[in-house]
MARBA-839914 format. One record per residue (C-alpha): residue number from 1; residue in one letter; y, x, z. Coordinates in Angstrom, 3 decimals. Layout:
# residues N
@seq=NUM&type=A&c2=Y&c1=X&c3=Z
...
This chain:
# residues 105
@seq=1&type=M&c2=-20.317&c1=23.862&c3=48.779
@seq=2&type=D&c2=-22.253&c1=22.070&c3=46.084
@seq=3&type=S&c2=-20.184&c1=18.988&c3=46.707
@seq=4&type=L&c2=-17.001&c1=20.803&c3=46.101
@seq=5&type=V&c2=-18.310&c1=22.293&c3=42.897
@seq=6&type=A&c2=-19.363&c1=18.896&c3=41.744
@seq=7&type=H&c2=-15.936&c1=17.405&c3=42.441
@seq=8&type=V&c2=-14.137&c1=20.264&c3=40.619
@seq=9&type=L&c2=-16.520&c1=19.869&c3=37.605
@seq=10&type=A&c2=-16.067&c1=16.087&c3=37.598
@seq=11&type=W&c2=-12.286&c1=16.552&c3=37.727
@seq=12&type=V&c2=-12.342&c1=19.196&c3=34.900
@seq=13&type=A&c2=-14.560&c1=16.943&c3=32.743
@seq=14&type=T&c2=-12.308&c1=13.884&c3=33.380
@seq=15&type=T&c2=-9.035&c1=15.852&c3=32.575
@seq=16&type=V&c2=-10.563&c1=17.349&c3=29.384
@seq=17&type=L&c2=-11.841&c1=13.990&c3=28.283
@seq=18&type=G&c2=-8.523&c1=12.307&c3=29.102
@seq=19&type=A&c2=-6.593&c1=14.857&c3=27.140
@seq=20&type=L&c2=-8.956&c1=14.597&c3=24.250
@seq=21&type=A&c2=-8.672&c1=10.798&c3=24.213
@seq=22&type=G&c2=-4.954&c1=10.997&c3=24.237
@seq=23&type=F&c2=-4.910&c1=13.410&c3=21.339
@seq=24&type=L&c2=-7.109&c1=11.198&c3=19.380
@seq=25&type=V&c2=-4.999&c1=8.079&c3=20.028
@seq=26&type=S&c2=-1.833&c1=10.002&c3=19.027
@seq=27&type=L&c2=-3.570&c1=11.205&c3=15.858
@seq=28&type=L&c2=-4.713&c1=7.707&c3=14.945
@seq=29&type=R&c2=-1.214&c1=6.248&c3=15.518
@seq=30&type=R&c2=0.421&c1=8.870&c3=13.366
@seq=31&type=Q&c2=-2.085&c1=8.313&c3=10.612
@seq=32&type=F&c2=-1.799&c1=4.568&c3=10.788
@seq=33&type=G&c2=2.038&c1=4.915&c3=10.565
@seq=34&type=R&c2=1.643&c1=7.190&c3=7.538
@seq=35&type=E&c2=-0.689&c1=4.895&c3=5.788
@seq=36&type=K&c2=1.687&c1=1.852&c3=6.397
@seq=37&type=A&c2=4.525&c1=3.855&c3=5.020
@seq=38&type=L&c2=2.571&c1=4.878&c3=1.888
@seq=39&type=A&c2=1.515&c1=1.331&c3=1.349
@seq=40&type=K&c2=5.142&c1=0.124&c3=1.685
@seq=41&type=G&c2=6.328&c1=2.676&c3=-0.797
@seq=42&type=M&c2=3.616&c1=1.863&c3=-3.264
@seq=43&type=S&c2=4.526&c1=-1.849&c3=-2.941
@seq=44&type=V&c2=8.203&c1=-1.047&c3=-3.718
@seq=45&type=L&c2=7.140&c1=1.031&c3=-6.872
@seq=46&type=L&c2=4.808&c1=-1.664&c3=-8.174
@seq=47&type=R&c2=7.442&c1=-4.324&c3=-7.684
@seq=48&type=G&c2=9.913&c1=-2.168&c3=-9.496
@seq=49&type=R&c2=7.557&c1=-1.850&c3=-12.388
@seq=50&type=L&c2=7.213&c1=-5.757&c3=-12.486
@seq=51&type=V&c2=10.950&c1=-6.041&c3=-12.516
@seq=52&type=D&c2=11.132&c1=-3.544&c3=-15.446
@seq=53&type=I&c2=8.599&c1=-5.286&c3=-17.436
@seq=54&type=H&c2=10.130&c1=-8.661&c3=-16.702
@seq=55&type=R&c2=13.592&c1=-7.482&c3=-17.626
@seq=56&type=R&c2=12.436&c1=-6.185&c3=-21.060
@seq=57&type=Y&c2=10.055&c1=-8.973&c3=-22.134
@seq=58&type=V&c2=11.412&c1=-11.975&c3=-20.411
@seq=59&type=V&c2=15.190&c1=-11.554&c3=-19.760
@seq=60&type=E&c2=15.831&c1=-9.527&c3=-22.858
@seq=61&type=G&c2=13.253&c1=-11.598&c3=-24.848
@seq=62&type=K&c2=11.515&c1=-8.650&c3=-26.627
@seq=63&type=P&c2=7.962&c1=-9.601&c3=-27.919
@seq=64&type=C&c2=5.326&c1=-8.516&c3=-25.382
@seq=65&type=T&c2=2.163&c1=-6.825&c3=-26.429
@seq=66&type=V&c2=-1.303&c1=-7.616&c3=-24.978
@seq=67&type=D&c2=-1.315&c1=-4.162&c3=-23.539
@seq=68&type=V&c2=1.927&c1=-4.772&c3=-21.619
@seq=69&type=K&c2=0.507&c1=-7.962&c3=-20.311
@seq=70&type=E&c2=-2.707&c1=-6.308&c3=-19.243
@seq=71&type=E&c2=-0.503&c1=-3.635&c3=-17.442
@seq=72&type=A&c2=1.563&c1=-6.242&c3=-15.783
@seq=73&type=D&c2=-1.801&c1=-7.871&c3=-14.515
@seq=74&type=E&c2=-3.058&c1=-4.603&c3=-13.125
@seq=75&type=V&c2=0.343&c1=-3.799&c3=-11.467
@seq=76&type=Y&c2=0.576&c1=-7.402&c3=-10.017
@seq=77&type=A&c2=-3.087&c1=-7.199&c3=-8.638
@seq=78&type=A&c2=-2.284&c1=-3.931&c3=-6.886
@seq=79&type=Y&c2=1.039&c1=-5.179&c3=-5.620
@seq=80&type=H&c2=-0.484&c1=-8.417&c3=-4.366
@seq=81&type=G&c2=-3.433&c1=-6.455&c3=-2.816
@seq=82&type=L&c2=-0.783&c1=-4.586&c3=-0.769
@seq=83&type=G&c2=0.705&c1=-7.883&c3=0.544
@seq=84&type=G&c2=3.350&c1=-8.435&c3=-2.036
@seq=85&type=N&c2=5.319&c1=-11.665&c3=-1.793
@seq=86&type=G&c2=6.038&c1=-14.582&c3=-4.024
@seq=87&type=T&c2=8.794&c1=-12.737&c3=-6.041
@seq=88&type=G&c2=6.121&c1=-10.596&c3=-7.589
@seq=89&type=T&c2=4.053&c1=-13.771&c3=-8.414
@seq=90&type=H&c2=7.090&c1=-15.375&c3=-10.065
@seq=91&type=L&c2=7.711&c1=-12.248&c3=-12.193
@seq=92&type=H&c2=4.116&c1=-11.955&c3=-13.165
@seq=93&type=D&c2=3.816&c1=-15.599&c3=-14.183
@seq=94&type=E&c2=6.963&c1=-15.443&c3=-16.434
@seq=95&type=I&c2=5.662&c1=-12.056&c3=-17.936
@seq=96&type=M&c2=2.415&c1=-13.866&c3=-18.769
@seq=97&type=E&c2=4.389&c1=-16.632&c3=-20.499
@seq=98&type=A&c2=6.378&c1=-14.278&c3=-22.600
@seq=99&type=H&c2=5.973&c1=-14.327&c3=-26.413
@seq=100&type=I&c2=3.137&c1=-12.082&c3=-27.530
@seq=101&type=S&c2=3.679&c1=-9.448&c3=-30.252
@seq=102&type=R&c2=0.729&c1=-8.478&c3=-32.541
@seq=103&type=K&c2=1.937&c1=-4.856&c3=-32.707
@seq=104&type=R&c2=0.802&c1=-2.302&c3=-30.261
@seq=105&type=Q&c2=3.437&c1=-0.238&c3=-28.595
């Protein structure tokens, strides 16, 4: 009788632990997918900001303030940290070469 109880308890423990492990794996996969999507979305937004700054101060040739260049540096650092590609580097480099305005905007 004791052997039967031990087998049943072992089966219950194994089943509960297996279900718990499956739930945790599912939760981690979902969380990883969410974080990956958030990082991709943030990367797209940061790249868009670099494109906007580039368009205004490089393509249109408007004088660029030091504040804007500092913002471009911060945006690029975050973009690069998320795995941004060489396009962002090219935009950043051209922004840094843009004519500097003494006025603050």
